[in-house]
C-alpha positions in Angstrom: 56.2 7.6 -24.9 54.7 4.5 -23.4 51.0 4.6 -22.3 51.2 1.2 -20.6 49.6 1.2 -17.2 51.9 0.8 -14.2 52.1 1.6 -10.6 54.8 1.9 -7.9 54.5 1.3 -4.2 55.7 3.9 -1.7 55.6 4.3 2.0 55.1 7.9 3.2 54.9 8.5 7.0 53.9 4.9 7.6 51.2 5.0 4.9 51.3 2.7 1.9 50.7 4.7 -1.3 50.2 3.4 -4.9 51.3 5.8 -7.6 49.8 5.0 -11.0 51.1 6.0 -14.4 50.1 5.5 -18.0 46.6 4.8 -19.1 44.2 2.8 -17.0 42.3 1.4 -20.0 41.4 -2.1 -20.9 44.0 -2.2 -23.7 46.8 -0.9 -21.6 46.3 -2.6 -18.2 48.7 -5.4 -18.8 49.5 -7.3 -15.6 48.3 -4.5 -13.3 45.2 -6.3 -12.1 47.3 -9.4 -11.1 49.9 -7.3 -9.3 47.1 -5.5 -7.4 45.8 -8.9 -6.2 49.3 -9.8 -4.9 50.0 -6.7 -2.9 51.9 -7.4 0.3 50.0 -4.8 2.3 46.8 -2.9 1.7 47.3 0.6 0.3 46.0 3.7 2.2 46.0 5.9 -1.0 46.0 5.5 -4.7 47.5 8.5 -6.5 46.3 8.7 -10.2 47.5 12.3 -10.9 50.0 10.9 -13.4 47.4 8.8 -15.2 46.7 9.9 -18.8 43.3 8.3 -19.3 40.8 6.1 -17.4 38.1 3.9 -18.9 35.4 1.8 -17.2 37.7 -1.1 -16.5 40.3 1.2 -14.9 37.6 2.9 -12.9 36.5 -0.5 -11.7 40.1 -1.3 -10.5 40.3 2.0 -8.5 36.8 1.5 -7.1 37.8 -2.1 -6.0 40.9 -0.7 -4.2 38.6 1.7 -2.3 36.0 -1.0 -1.6 38.2 -3.8 -0.6 41.1 -1.9 1.1 39.6 1.4 1.9 42.2 3.2 -0.3 41.5 6.9 -0.9 41.7 7.9 -4.6 43.6 11.1 -5.0 44.6 13.1 -8.1 41.8 11.9 -10.3 40.5 14.3 -13.0 36.9 15.4 -13.1 36.1 12.8 -15.8 37.8 10.0 -13.9 35.9 11.0 -10.7 32.6 10.9 -12.5 33.4 7.5 -14.0 34.5 6.0 -10.7 31.3 7.3 -9.1 29.1 5.7 -11.8 31.0 2.4 -11.4 30.5 2.5 -7.6 26.8 3.1 -8.0 26.5 0.2 -10.4 28.3 -2.1 -7.9 25.1 -3.2 -6.4 24.6 -7.0 -6.7 21.1 -8.0 -7.7 19.2 -10.4 -5.6 18.5 -13.7 -7.3 15.3 -14.1 -5.2 13.2 -11.6 -3.2 13.5 -11.5 0.5 11.2 -13.9 2.3 8.3 -12.0 3.8 5.7 -13.2 6.2 2.0 -13.6 5.1 1.0 -10.4 7.0 3.6 -8.3 5.3 2.6 -9.7 1.9 -1.0 -9.0 2.6 -0.4 -5.4 3.7 1.9 -4.8 0.7 -0.8 -6.2 -1.6 -3.5 -4.0 0.0 -1.3 -0.9 -0.3 -0.4 -1.7 -4.0 -4.0 -2.3 -4.8 -5.1 1.0 -3.1 -2.5 3.0 -5.0 -3.5 1.4 -8.3 -7.2 2.0 -7.6 -6.6 5.6 -6.7 -4.5 6.2 -9.8 -7.1 4.5 -12.0 -9.8 6.7 -10.5 -7.9 9.9 -11.1 -7.1 8.8 -14.7 -10.8 8.0 -15.2 -11.8 11.5 -13.9 -9.2 13.1 -16.2 -10.6 11.1 -19.2 -14.1 12.2 -18.3 -12.9 15.8 -18.4 -11.4 15.2 -21.8 -14.7 13.7 -23.0 -16.6 16.8 -21.8 -14.2 19.1 -23.7 -14.7 17.0 -26.9 -18.5 17.0 -26.4 -18.4 20.8 -26.1 -16.4 21.1 -29.3 -18.8 18.9 -31.2 -21.8 20.9 -29.9 -20.1 24.1 -31.0 -19.5 22.6 -34.4 -22.1 19.9 -35.2 -20.6 19.0 -38.5 -17.8 17.3 -36.6 -20.3 14.8 -35.1 -20.0 11.3 -36.7 -23.5 10.0 -37.0 -22.5 6.9 -39.0 -20.1 5.8 -36.1 -23.0 6.3 -33.6 -25.4 4.2 -35.7 -22.8 1.4 -36.0 -22.4 1.4 -32.2 -26.2 1.3 -31.9 -26.2 -2.0 -33.8 -23.3 -3.6 -31.9 -24.4 -2.4 -28.5 -28.1 -2.7 -28.8 -29.5 -4.8 -31.7 -26.9 -7.5 -31.5 -27.4 -7.8 -27.8 -31.1 -8.3 -27.8 -30.9 -12.1 -28.1 -28.5 -12.8 -25.2 -30.1 -10.2 -22.9 -33.6 -11.6 -23.7 -32.5 -15.1 -22.9 -30.8 -14.2 -19.7 -33.7 -12.0 -18.5 -36.2 -14.7 -19.3 -34.3 -17.3 -17.3 -33.7 -14.9 -14.4 -37.4 -14.2 -14.3 -38.2 -17.9 -14.0 -35.6 -18.3 -11.2 -36.9 -15.3 -9.2 -40.5 -16.7 -9.4 -39.5 -20.2 -8.6 -37.3 -19.3 -5.6 -39.8 -16.8 -4.3 -42.7 -19.2 -4.6 -40.8 -21.9 -2.6 -40.2 -19.5 0.3 -43.7 -17.9 0.3 -45.4 -21.3 0.1 -44.4 -21.9 3.7 -46.7 -19.1 4.7 -49.4 -19.8 2.2 -48.6 -16.5 0.4 -47.7 -17.7 -3.1 -49.7 -14.8 -4.6 -47.1 -12.4 -3.3 -44.6 -13.9 -5.7 -46.1 -11.5 -8.2 -45.1 -8.6 -5.9 -41.6 -9.9 -5.7 -41.2 -10.3 -9.5 -42.7 -6.9 -10.4 -40.8 -4.8 -7.9 -37.4 -6.3 -7.9 -37.4 -6.6 -11.7 -38.4 -3.1 -12.6 -36.5 -1.4 -9.8 -33.2 -3.4 -9.6 -32.5 -6.6 -11.5 -33.7 -5.6 -15.0 -31.3 -2.6 -15.2 -28.5 -4.1 -13.1 -28.2 -7.4 -14.9 -28.4 -5.6 -18.3 -25.6 -3.3 -17.2 -23.5 -6.3 -16.2 -24.2 -7.9 -19.6 -23.4 -4.8 -21.5 -20.2 -4.3 -19.5 -19.0 -7.8 -20.3 -20.1 -7.6 -23.9 -19.7 -4.0 -25.1 -17.3 -2.6 -22.5 -14.8 -5.3 -23.2 -15.2 -4.8 -26.9 -14.5 -1.1 -26.6 -11.3 -1.7 -24.6 -10.1 -4.4 -27.1 -10.9 -2.4 -30.2 -9.3 0.9 -29.0 -6.4 -1.0 -27.4 -5.6 -2.8 -30.7 -5.7 0.5 -32.5 -3.3 1.9 -30.0 -0.8 -0.9 -30.6 -1.1 -0.5 -34.3 -0.5 3.3 -33.9 -3.8 4.0 -35.6 -4.8 6.4 -32.7 -1.5 8.4 -33.2 -2.1 8.4 -37.0 -5.6 9.9 -36.3 -4.1 12.7 -34.2 -1.5 13.3 -37.0 -4.1 13.9 -39.7 -6.1 16.1 -37.4 -8.9 13.7 -36.2 -9.4 13.9 -32.4 -9.7 10.3 -31.1 -12.1 11.5 -28.4 -14.5 12.7 -31.0 -14.0 9.8 -33.4 -13.6 6.8 -31.1 -14.8 7.6 -27.6 -17.8 9.9 -28.0 -19.9 7.6 -30.3 -19.3 4.6 -28.0 -20.1 6.4 -24.8 -23.2 8.1 -26.4 -24.4 4.7 -27.7 -24.3 3.0 -24.4 -25.8 5.9 -22.6 -28.8 6.1 -25.0 -29.4 2.4 -25.3 -29.2 1.3 -21.7 -32.7 2.6 -20.8 -34.2 0.7 -23.8 -32.2 -2.4 -23.0 -33.1 -2.2 -19.3 -36.8 -1.8 -20.0 -36.6 -4.7 -22.5 -34.9 -6.9 -20.0 -37.4 -6.0 -17.3 -40.3 -6.9 -19.6 -38.8 -10.2 -20.5 -38.1 -11.0 -16.8 -41.8 -10.3 -16.0 -42.8 -12.6 -18.9 -40.6 -15.4 -17.6 -41.9 -14.9 -14.1 -45.5 -14.9 -15.3 -44.9 -18.1 -17.2 -43.6 -19.8 -14.1 -46.6 -18.5 -12.1 -49.0 -19.8 -14.7 -47.4 -23.3 -14.9 -46.2 -23.8 -11.3 -48.7 -21.8 -9.2 -51.8 -21.9 -11.4 -52.0 -18.1 -11.6 -53.6 -17.2 -14.9 -52.0 -14.5 -17.0 -54.9 -12.1 -16.5 -54.7 -12.3 -12.8 -50.9 -11.9 -13.0 -51.1 -8.8 -15.1 -53.9 -7.3 -12.9 -51.9 -8.0 -9.8 -48.8 -6.3 -11.3 -50.8 -3.2 -12.0 -52.0 -3.1 -8.4 -48.7 -3.7 -6.5 -46.0 -2.1 -8.7 -45.9 1.7 -8.4 -44.9 3.7 -11.4 -42.0 5.1 -9.4 -40.3 1.7 -9.7 -40.2 2.1 -13.5 -38.8 5.6 -13.2 -36.1 4.4 -10.8 -34.9 1.9 -13.3 -35.0 4.3 -16.2 -33.1 7.0 -14.3 -30.3 4.7 -13.3 -30.0 3.1 -16.8 -28.3 6.0 -18.7 -25.9 6.6 -15.8 -24.8 2.9 -15.9 -24.5 3.0 -19.6 -22.3 6.1 -19.5 -20.0 4.5 -16.9 -19.7 1.4 -18.9 -18.8 3.2 -22.1 -16.4 5.6 -20.4 -14.6 2.8 -18.6 -14.2 0.6 -21.6 -12.8 3.5 -23.7 -10.5 4.7 -20.9 -9.0 1.3 -20.4 -8.5 0.9 -24.2 -6.6 4.1 -24.3 -4.3 2.9 -21.6 -3.0 0.0 -23.7 0.7 0.3 -24.6 3.7 -2.0 -25.1 2.5 -5.4 -26.3 -0.5 -7.6 -27.0 -0.8 -8.8 -23.5 -1.8 -5.3 -22.4 -5.0 -5.6 -24.6 -6.1 -8.6 -22.5 -5.2 -7.0 -19.2 -7.0 -3.8 -20.0 -10.0 -5.6 -21.4 -10.3 -7.5 -18.1 -9.8 -4.3 -16.1 -12.5 -2.5 -18.1 -15.1 -5.2 -17.3 -14.1 -5.4 -13.6 -14.0 -1.7 -13.2 -17.3 -1.1 -14.9 -19.2 -3.7 -12.9 -17.7 -2.4 -9.7 -18.7 1.2 -10.4 -22.2 0.1 -11.5 -22.8 -1.8 -8.3 -21.4 1.1 -6.2 -23.6 3.6 -8.0 -26.6 1.3 -7.6 -26.1 1.3 -3.9 -26.0 5.1 -3.8 -29.1 5.2 -5.9 -30.9 2.9 -3.5 -30.1 5.1 -0.6 -31.0 8.3 -2.5 -34.4 7.0 -3.8 -35.3 5.7 -0.3 -34.5 9.1 1.2 -36.9 10.9 -1.2 -39.7 8.4 -0.6 -39.3 6.2 -3.7 -38.1 3.2 -1.7 
């Protein structure tokens, strides 16, 4: 018995019909494709009831008859029908270049894509926060699971190692605030009010805010890169395999360290800013240090200090949570580490500034403005 593919042409009631026999497979097609190209008239139907087997190439020939000539395929087995359907679905030519869109369409598409990504990231961050709360509850219920050594290591990397850069930045910012304030106030003969500007804006806003930005760029990015690298090396999966929850071992110490150290770093930064501003007032405005200190005590209310100290742990928590969350999102390749590290810094700074605005409105509403 021959399994070579073949077909005959037949006219039935004015309709041109092709009746296939044999096997429509790549090894048995022979000259069937060439003969199909040389048909004198387009077929109305293609009868494959006598076909023994159909492979992908045979299914493509039948699909092509249907596509180019409108031929109806009859008599096909269930397997052949499924294969023809899959071939027809795959017959979708890919575009070599995207369709040209106008600038407004591209802008709207970018806004929509960015909104969806931001919403998805926010939902993921909230879910991550919930997981952290669960891990914290488990550690509180079983204190032996708390990793004090990991927390102390984070104290050193987040706090002690950052004192130099935060101190230098704060000192220079204090000088800039004093210099710019003095230039503007000199027009009204009110250089003495430069001390008011330095004291209030430093303790209330800039000390904590600039420290938060520095910690986000320094420690938040480090958290994302460290955890992301561990994800790529499958160390996080290995920890789960041996029964060590990554939330307790990796995330909790980092978030706790940034939360506890931000008030200390914020107060330290505010103090150094005041020192820098005082030095400029002494050198540039001839205001002696004793007068400077006395004036600060008179014009700066204690509530300004409390405002900064209340905001600081919230900012630290957000920075630690965001850095660890983005690190846990790393997957695929090393490029993801860089992308998620950048996302951690941007997201942390954005959330810190948004929260700072909410704090400003809240404290003003309760009379601490």
